[in-house]
C-alpha positions as a Python dict, from the first residue, in 0.01 Angstrom:
ca = {
    (1, 'M'): (0, 0, 0),
    (2, 'D'): (122, 348, -89),
    (3, 'L'): (93, 541, 238),
    (4, 'G'): (86, 875, 57),
    (5, 'I'): (357, 1034, 270),
    (6, 'K'): (661, 1018, 44),
    (7, 'G'): (863, 1338, 86),
    (8, 'R'): (716, 1417, 426),
    (9, 'K'): (944, 1491, 722),
    (10, 'A'): (935, 1311, 1055),
    (11, 'I'): (1090, 1331, 1400),
    (12, 'V'): (1105, 990, 1564),
    (13, 'C'): (1221, 999, 1925),
    (14, 'A'): (1420, 721, 2094),
    (15, 'S'): (1457, 545, 1761),
    (16, 'N'): (1797, 380, 1765),
    (17, 'R'): (1652, 46, 1880),
    (18, 'G'): (1333, -147, 1951),
    (19, 'L'): (989, -13, 1870),
    (20, 'G'): (1111, 339, 1789),
    (21, 'R'): (1355, 204, 1532),
    (22, 'A'): (1082, -12, 1379),
    (23, 'C'): (861, 294, 1337),
    (24, 'A'): (1147, 488, 1176),
    (25, 'K'): (1219, 196, 940),
    (26, 'H'): (864, 178, 810),
    (27, 'L'): (847, 554, 766),
    (28, 'A'): (1176, 546, 574),
    (29, 'D'): (1039, 269, 353),
    (30, 'A'): (740, 495, 283),
    (31, 'G'): (976, 769, 160),
    (32, 'V'): (973, 990, 469),
    (33, 'D'): (1284, 1196, 553),
    (34, 'L'): (1381, 1135, 914),
    (35, 'V'): (1534, 1294, 1219),
    (36, 'I'): (1609, 1012, 1461),
    (37, 'N'): (1723, 1020, 1821),
    (38, 'G'): (1893, 812, 2087),
    (39, 'I'): (2142, 833, 2371),
    (40, 'D'): (2389, 578, 2228),
    (41, 'E'): (2586, 771, 1966),
    (42, 'E'): (2744, 467, 1801),
    (43, 'R'): (2418, 275, 1778),
    (44, 'L'): (2236, 583, 1652),
    (45, 'A'): (2491, 637, 1375),
    (46, 'A'): (2458, 274, 1267),
    (47, 'T'): (2080, 306, 1266),
    (48, 'A'): (2097, 622, 1057),
    (49, 'A'): (2321, 450, 802),
    (50, 'E'): (2086, 154, 779),
    (51, 'L'): (1773, 367, 740),
    (52, 'A'): (1937, 582, 473),
    (53, 'K'): (1950, 274, 249),
    (54, 'S'): (1580, 339, 185),
    (55, 'G'): (1687, 645, -12),
    (56, 'V'): (1570, 907, 235),
    (57, 'S'): (1751, 1175, 435),
    (58, 'V'): (1831, 1061, 789),
    (59, 'T'): (1967, 1303, 1050),
    (60, 'P'): (2072, 1164, 1390),
    (61, 'V'): (2036, 1376, 1705),
    (62, 'V'): (2217, 1228, 2004),
    (63, 'G'): (2092, 1272, 2359),
    (64, 'D'): (1806, 1244, 2604),
    (65, 'V'): (1486, 1375, 2445),
    (66, 'S'): (1363, 1481, 2788),
    (67, 'T'): (1615, 1765, 2792),
    (68, 'A'): (1543, 2105, 2641),
    (69, 'A'): (1876, 2105, 2458),
    (70, 'V'): (1798, 1785, 2269),
    (71, 'Q'): (1446, 1903, 2190),
    (72, 'D'): (1598, 2223, 2051),
    (73, 'A'): (1837, 2015, 1841),
    (74, 'L'): (1552, 1803, 1703),
    (75, 'M'): (1359, 2113, 1603),
    (76, 'A'): (1669, 2271, 1449),
    (77, 'A'): (1721, 1957, 1241),
    (78, 'C'): (1354, 1948, 1136),
    (79, 'P'): (1185, 2287, 1185),
    (80, 'E'): (864, 2187, 1005),
    (81, 'P'): (791, 1822, 1078),
    (82, 'D'): (483, 1662, 925),
    (83, 'I'): (507, 1362, 1157),
    (84, 'L'): (607, 1330, 1521),
    (85, 'V'): (651, 993, 1688),
    (86, 'N'): (690, 1037, 2062),
    (87, 'N'): (881, 760, 2233),
    (88, 'N'): (1099, 742, 2540),
    (89, 'G'): (1232, 499, 2794),
    (90, 'G'): (1029, 435, 3104),
    (91, 'P'): (1101, 415, 3477),
    (92, 'P'): (1246, 84, 3595),
    (93, 'F'): (1035, -184, 3762),
    (94, 'R'): (994, -82, 4126),
    (95, 'D'): (749, -119, 4411),
    (96, 'F'): (554, 205, 4442),
    (97, 'R'): (655, 230, 4811),
    (98, 'E'): (1014, 278, 4703),
    (99, 'L'): (941, 578, 4481),
    (100, 'D'): (1058, 911, 4619),
    (101, 'R'): (952, 1250, 4488),
    (102, 'E'): (1257, 1287, 4265),
    (103, 'S'): (1204, 955, 4090),
    (104, 'M'): (834, 1024, 4045),
    (105, 'I'): (905, 1362, 3887),
    (106, 'G'): (1160, 1194, 3660),
    (107, 'G'): (908, 935, 3545),
    (108, 'V'): (639, 1193, 3476),
    (109, 'T'): (893, 1405, 3287),
    (110, 'M'): (995, 1114, 3063),
    (111, 'N'): (655, 973, 2983),
    (112, 'M'): (414, 1267, 3009),
    (113, 'L'): (578, 1608, 3006),
    (114, 'T'): (836, 1543, 2733),
    (115, 'P'): (587, 1428, 2466),
    (116, 'I'): (355, 1715, 2557),
    (117, 'E'): (641, 1961, 2513),
    (118, 'L'): (716, 1821, 2168),
    (119, 'V'): (349, 1839, 2071),
    (120, 'Q'): (349, 2203, 2181),
    (121, 'R'): (649, 2271, 1958),
    (122, 'T'): (508, 2104, 1647),
    (123, 'V'): (129, 2097, 1640),
    (124, 'D'): (57, 2457, 1537),
    (125, 'G'): (292, 2437, 1238),
    (126, 'M'): (126, 2115, 1130),
    (127, 'A'): (-216, 2279, 1157),
    (128, 'E'): (-104, 2581, 954),
    (129, 'R'): (26, 2352, 678),
    (130, 'G'): (-292, 2143, 686),
    (131, 'F'): (-130, 1807, 759),
    (132, 'G'): (12, 1646, 1071),
    (133, 'R'): (43, 1306, 1230),
    (134, 'I'): (138, 1263, 1595),
    (135, 'V'): (176, 912, 1732),
    (136, 'N'): (264, 853, 2096),
    (137, 'I'): (408, 519, 2199),
    (138, 'T'): (267, 450, 2544),
    (139, 'S'): (200, 106, 2693),
    (140, 'A'): (-62, -164, 2736),
    (141, 'S'): (-30, -87, 3107),
    (142, 'V'): (-238, 228, 3044),
    (143, 'K'): (-536, -8, 3008),
    (144, 'M'): (-412, -291, 3226),
    (145, 'P'): (-185, -159, 3504),
    (146, 'M'): (101, -384, 3614),
    (147, 'S'): (231, -386, 3968),
    (148, 'G'): (582, -244, 3973),
    (149, 'L'): (520, -28, 3667),
    (150, 'D'): (283, 208, 3848),
    (151, 'L'): (484, 521, 3770),
    (152, 'S'): (508, 438, 3401),
    (153, 'S'): (138, 350, 3384),
    (154, 'G'): (34, 669, 3562),
    (155, 'A'): (253, 901, 3354),
    (156, 'R'): (146, 747, 3023),
    (157, 'A'): (-221, 750, 3125),
    (158, 'G'): (-179, 1117, 3211),
    (159, 'L'): (-39, 1184, 2864),
    (160, 'T'): (-333, 1000, 2707),
    (161, 'A'): (-588, 1203, 2901),
    (162, 'F'): (-407, 1532, 2843),
    (163, 'L'): (-399, 1488, 2465),
    (164, 'A'): (-754, 1356, 2434),
    (165, 'G'): (-896, 1707, 2417),
    (166, 'V'): (-603, 1843, 2215),
    (167, 'A'): (-666, 1580, 1947),
    (168, 'R'): (-1021, 1705, 1899),
    (169, 'D'): (-910, 2068, 1893),
    (170, 'V'): (-674, 2018, 1599),
    (171, 'A'): (-860, 1749, 1404),
    (172, 'G'): (-1025, 2006, 1178),
    (173, 'S'): (-683, 2128, 1065),
    (174, 'G'): (-575, 1794, 922),
    (175, 'V'): (-377, 1693, 1229),
    (176, 'T'): (-432, 1361, 1405),
    (177, 'I'): (-305, 1254, 1747),
    (178, 'N'): (-315, 886, 1838),
    (179, 'H'): (-149, 646, 2079),
    (180, 'I'): (-14, 296, 2028),
    (181, 'L'): (-14, 75, 2337),
    (182, 'P'): (239, -209, 2303),
    (183, 'G'): (215, -527, 2502),
    (184, 'A'): (508, -769, 2516),
    (185, 'F'): (733, -718, 2213),
    (186, 'D'): (1059, -893, 2141),
    (187, 'T'): (1289, -602, 2225),
    (188, 'D'): (1597, -536, 2435),
    (189, 'R'): (1369, -387, 2701),
    (190, 'L'): (1167, -709, 2726),
    (191, 'A'): (1482, -920, 2741),
    (192, 'G'): (1616, -694, 3016),
    (193, 'G'): (1296, -742, 3212),
    (194, 'M'): (1326, -1119, 3185),
    (195, 'K'): (1687, -1103, 3300),
    (196, 'A'): (1589, -888, 3599),
    (197, 'A'): (1308, -1129, 3686),
    (198, 'A'): (1555, -1415, 3670),
    (199, 'G'): (1781, -1231, 3911),
    (200, 'R'): (1498, -1172, 4156),
    (201, 'T'): (1363, -1526, 4146),
    (202, 'G'): (1664, -1743, 4070),
    (203, 'R'): (1485, -1893, 3771),
    (204, 'D'): (1618, -1923, 3417),
    (205, 'A'): (1533, -1623, 3199),
    (206, 'A'): (1440, -1847, 2905),
    (207, 'D'): (1190, -2035, 3121),
    (208, 'I'): (1036, -1708, 3238),
    (209, 'A'): (1008, -1587, 2879),
    (210, 'A'): (847, -1911, 2762),
    (211, 'E'): (597, -1899, 3047),
    (212, 'R'): (502, -1542, 2972),
    (213, 'A'): (465, -1605, 2599),
    (214, 'A'): (241, -1903, 2673),
    (215, 'G'): (11, -1672, 2870),
    (216, 'I'): (-50, -1450, 2566),
    (217, 'P'): (-346, -1561, 2352),
    (218, 'A'): (-129, -1525, 2039),
    (219, 'K'): (124, -1757, 2210),
    (220, 'R'): (419, -1538, 2122),
    (221, 'F'): (577, -1200, 2173),
    (222, 'G'): (516, -926, 1921),
    (223, 'N'): (759, -854, 1640),
    (224, 'P'): (872, -489, 1636),
    (225, 'D'): (818, -488, 1259),
    (226, 'E'): (445, -539, 1318),
    (227, 'F'): (443, -240, 1548),
    (228, 'G'): (632, -22, 1302),
    (229, 'A'): (384, -103, 1026),
    (230, 'A'): (92, 1, 1246),
    (231, 'C'): (266, 328, 1334),
    (232, 'A'): (336, 405, 969),
    (233, 'F'): (-28, 346, 880),
    (234, 'L'): (-143, 592, 1147),
    (235, 'C'): (98, 843, 992),
    (236, 'S'): (-41, 787, 644),
    (237, 'T'): (-291, 979, 437),
    (238, 'H'): (-530, 686, 482),
    (239, 'A'): (-560, 748, 858),
    (240, 'G'): (-684, 1107, 847),
    (241, 'Y'): (-1019, 1013, 1005),
    (242, 'I'): (-858, 832, 1300),
    (243, 'T'): (-775, 1059, 1592),
    (244, 'G'): (-778, 1052, 1970),
    (245, 'Q'): (-757, 674, 1966),
    (246, 'N'): (-558, 413, 2157),
    (247, 'L'): (-443, 121, 1944),
    (248, 'L'): (-368, -172, 2172),
    (249, 'I'): (-125, -424, 2022),
    (250, 'D'): (-82, -699, 2278),
    (251, 'G'): (-166, -1032, 2114),
    (252, 'G'): (-504, -1042, 2287),
    (253, 'V'): (-389, -1014, 2649),
    (254, 'F'): (-636, -743, 2746),
    (255, 'N'): (-959, -940, 2775),
    (256, 'S'): (-1236, -705, 2667),
    (257, 'A'): (-1502, -677, 2399),
    (258, 'F'): (-1458, -298, 2369),
}
């Protein structure tokens, strides 16, 4: 399918690995020029070189997207983005009783305030030009909270609620704002979680992974490529009537008819 976005410009945050990279790859394949971001300079450079093989312009911006300096650098590299994919790391697994004020502020900054700041910087220009696609990568835990990820769940749910009204305000200007809620995907983050669980329990990480996969109705973890394709579709011309929505991609874990 031709997504109708060839020649568009996109900022894809935290895109040197995992789900962010998958989104950037599918946008590059659709002919979108990219500004990508990550904290690992070497990995980011390798990602940029790989994505550029699609024949598009790829500009890497190194650093933590939660900082004003990196946000400034992203906007300098792409002053008039047509597409913004908000993505960021999340707080580590931790009992909520162990969270102090500083760590809570850090989690909210990463997963709520930072994407809002980037929406503030980009949405009006999109509206003036009559086209914009904003996709926020949140988490299945927004719908189905997980003990130990309370800070991440709360911050991402706050982002979802905050942008619900904004999405309706800008829909008439050709700008859509949607969220993708990933469940368990085969990424470095998932592998790290299994390794941490193995350390806490003394069990083998492979056994923990197999047990968790068996508990998913699809009987497997998601492939990041599947996620990237869904993101690219939401950024396409075909998705202009989809806004303010939460696309849950979890292999059927969340048991609900609606």
